[in-house]
C-alpha positions as CSV (number, residue, x, y, z in Angstrom):
1,M,47.2,331.6,107.1
2,A,49.8,331.1,104.4
3,K,53.0,329.2,104.7
4,F,56.4,330.6,103.6
5,V,59.9,329.3,103.4
6,V,62.6,331.8,104.3
7,T,66.1,331.2,103.0
8,L,68.9,332.8,105.0
9,R,72.5,333.4,103.9
10,L,74.8,333.3,107.0
11,P,78.0,335.2,107.3
12,D,81.3,333.6,106.0
13,F,82.9,334.0,109.4
14,F,81.2,333.8,112.9
15,D,82.8,336.4,115.1
16,E,82.5,336.6,118.9
17,D,79.4,338.9,118.6
18,F,77.6,336.4,116.4
19,I,78.5,333.5,118.6
20,A,77.3,335.3,121.7
21,L,73.9,335.8,120.2
22,I,73.3,332.1,119.3
23,P,71.7,331.1,122.6
24,R,69.3,334.1,122.5
25,H,68.5,333.3,118.9
26,R,67.8,329.6,119.6
27,A,65.5,330.6,122.5
28,F,63.6,333.0,120.2
29,I,63.2,330.3,117.5
30,N,62.0,327.8,120.1
31,Q,59.4,330.3,121.3
32,L,58.2,330.8,117.7
33,I,57.9,327.1,117.3
34,E,55.8,326.8,120.4
35,E,53.6,329.7,119.0
36,N,53.2,327.8,115.7
37,I,54.8,330.7,113.8
38,V,57.8,328.6,112.9
39,E,57.2,325.0,111.6
40,S,60.7,324.0,110.8
41,Y,64.2,325.4,111.2
42,A,67.3,324.1,109.5
43,I,70.9,325.2,109.0
44,S,73.1,323.6,106.3
45,A,76.0,321.3,107.4
46,D,78.5,323.9,106.1
47,R,76.7,326.6,108.1
48,T,76.3,328.9,105.1
49,R,72.6,328.8,104.7
50,G,69.4,328.3,106.7
51,W,65.8,327.5,105.9
52,V,62.8,328.4,108.1
53,T,59.3,327.4,107.3
54,M,56.9,329.9,108.8
55,N,53.2,330.7,109.0
56,G,52.0,334.3,108.4
57,Q,49.4,336.5,106.9
58,N,51.7,337.7,104.1
59,A,55.4,338.1,103.2
60,A,55.6,341.4,105.1
61,T,54.5,339.9,108.4
62,V,57.0,337.1,107.9
63,R,59.7,339.6,107.2
64,A,58.8,341.5,110.3
65,V,59.3,338.4,112.4
66,V,62.6,337.6,110.7
67,E,63.8,341.1,111.5
68,R,63.3,340.3,115.2
69,F,65.7,337.4,115.0
70,P,68.6,338.1,117.3
71,L,71.1,337.2,114.5
72,Y,69.2,339.3,111.9
73,Q,72.0,342.0,111.7
74,F,74.5,339.3,110.6
75,L,72.3,337.8,107.8
76,R,73.7,338.6,104.4
77,E,70.7,337.7,102.3
78,I,67.0,336.8,103.0
79,E,64.6,335.4,100.5
80,I,60.9,334.8,101.4
81,D,58.8,332.6,99.2
82,E,55.1,331.8,99.7
83,L,54.5,328.0,99.4
84,F,51.7,326.5,97.4
85,V,52.3,323.0,98.8
86,F,53.9,322.0,102.1
87,D,53.8,318.4,103.1
88,S,55.8,316.6,105.8
89,T,55.6,313.6,108.1
90,A,54.9,316.0,111.0
91,S,51.6,317.0,109.4
92,R,50.4,313.5,109.0
93,F,48.8,311.1,111.4
94,P,51.2,308.8,113.2
95,R,51.7,305.4,111.6
96,I,49.8,302.6,113.2
97,S,51.7,299.7,114.6
98,L,50.0,296.3,114.8
99,N,52.3,294.8,117.4
């Protein structure tokens, strides 16, 4: 299965409808993390962009999942890039402590 990074552009202003969907959106992201579809999820400190690392067969299947995000209707721009290399501390063995 391939890995993709999805770059999201969030709206400039978060109205009541957007804010009301945040709990449902977070629950969906948590479900995708548990299913190993989403590996990482991050939102910039200024809340203008987000990055989601996802596993999928191809860009079309990843896009289909993104389109199910509860906040999808509010996203201004979505970029999906397949990754050649993805390395992180989470994918490595834990460090051994010789205490």
